[in-house]
Every structure is written in C-alpha cells, then in structure tokens.
N, C-alpha and C positions, 0 to 999 in steps of 0.2 A: 427771156426764157419763160414760156407760158406754162408748161407742165412737164413732168417727168414720167416717162413710161415705166422705166425701172432704172437701176443704177448704171446700166450700160448704154442707155439710149436717152436722148433728150429730144423733145418735140418743140420746134420753134416755127411759128407761122404755119402750122399743119404739116411741117416737114420733119421727118425723123432723121436724126444724126447719131451715128455710133461714136461714143466717146473715144473708143480705141483708135478712131481715125483722126482725132484732134491732135494738134501740136501742143507743146507744153503750155504755151500761153492760153490757149483755148481751154485746156484741161484745168488750168489754174482759175480761169473765169468761172467755170462750172463749179469748182470747189467753193469759190467765194459766194456764188449765188446760192448754192445749197446751204451753206453756213448761215447766210443772211435770212433765208427762208425759215430755217430752224429758229434763229433768234427772234424773228418776227412772230412766229407761232408761240414761242415762250412768252414774249411780251404781251401778246393778246391774252394768254392764259393768266398772267399776272394782273393785267388790267381787270379781267373778270373777277379775280379774287379781291382786289382792292375795291372795286365798285360794289361788290356784294357786302364786304365788311363795312364800307362807308354807309350803305343803306341800313345795315343792321344797327350800327351805332347811332345813326340819326333817328331811327325808329325807337331805340331805347331811350334816347334823350327826350323825344317828344312824349313818350309814354310816362317817363318819370316826371316831367313837367305837368302833364295832365293829372297824374295821381296826386302831385303836390297841391295843385289847385283844389282838387276834390277834398283834400284833408283840411284845407283852410276854411 
C-alpha cells in the first residue's frame, strides 16, 4: 500500500481502490496496514525524542567534564 487518499480509498501502484468494494480479508489487511503505519510513525517520533535526549545528556556530560578539568 503506497499511500492513502482518504479513509475510503487506497492507492496501490497508482490505481485507486474503494475500500467498500473489498472483501472482509482485504478490509482486514487495510486495517492492519494502517495500524502498522501509525505504530511506525509513533516509533519514529519516540526515536527522535530518545536521540535528542541522548545528545543532551552527552553534551551535559562533556560540559561537566570540561568544567571539572578547568577547575583543577
């Protein structure tokens, strides 16, 4: 599934499909894919947060070590 036009249509390989025309299995697949896309976006968001926090703590550590050397 490449992209979603809206909640009633999916576009796959440049072809539009109406979800209302899907059978139960196909509708289930779309639900799974949408849920996985949401989870992936949330994980990317969390990775950004963790990466930023890690950089901040690393910077704080380096700064504290540099200040410690200056005091000695």
